[in-house]
C-alpha positions, 0 to 999 in steps of 0.5 A, spaced: 732 225 953 729 227 959 721 227 961 721 232 961 723 233 954 720 227 952 713 232 953 716 238 950 718 235 944 710 231 944 707 240 946 712 242 940 709 237 935 701 239 938 702 246 937 706 245 931 699 240 927 702 234 929 697 232 934 696 225 930 704 224 930 706 226 936 700 220 939 704 215 934 711 217 936 709 218 944 704 213 946 705 206 948 701 201 944 697 199 951 696 206 954 689 209 957 686 215 957 682 218 962 678 224 962 676 229 968 670 226 968 672 219 970 672 217 963 677 211 961 679 210 954 683 203 953 688 202 949 693 206 942 687 204 937 682 206 941 685 213 943 686 214 937 681 215 935 678 219 939 683 224 937 681 223 931 674 225 932 676 231 936 680 234 930 673 233 925 670 237 929 675 243 929 673 248 923 679 253 926 685 252 930 688 259 933 693 259 938 695 253 943 700 253 948 703 250 954 704 255 961 708 250 965 712 242 964 713 239 971 716 232 971 719 228 977 724 224 973 725 219 978 718 217 978 717 219 970 711 222 971 711 229 967 705 234 968 704 239 963 698 245 964 695 248 956 690 251 952 687 252 946 682 256 941 679 253 937 672 253 933 668 246 932 664 245 926 658 248 929 661 256 929 662 256 937 670 257 939 672 255 946 679 255 949 680 249 953 685 250 958 687 244 961 692 238 966 695 233 963 699 228 968 702 222 965 705 217 966 712 213 962 714 207 959 721 209 956 720 213 950 711 212 951 705 214 955 703 209 958 698 212 962 695 220 962 690 223 966 687 230 964 684 236 969 679 241 966 672 244 967 667 238 965 661 239 962 656 238 966 
């Protein structure tokens, strides 16, 4: 399976409501995730807790999708432009858009950086 195919499967799982299953399947135990703000989270357990917290903050999902997926197979890197339309527990509805750049080691993402307009 190519890195592009892995990224496609990852986002197909996420967009079909299997975010935590996708995380468990595709993220390395020592993964590092970096937000657009520069905040870094290290380790699969810490990052999974972050994803669980995000999911618990969502009251309703209205849709999600992928704009483009790019890969550099030699560099073991993918980038994914995606969006998600959600209503949070506080009633605030938002369309979240981001680009994620992922570095792979075999079947697992070891480093992921997100690019989006961070709130001030």
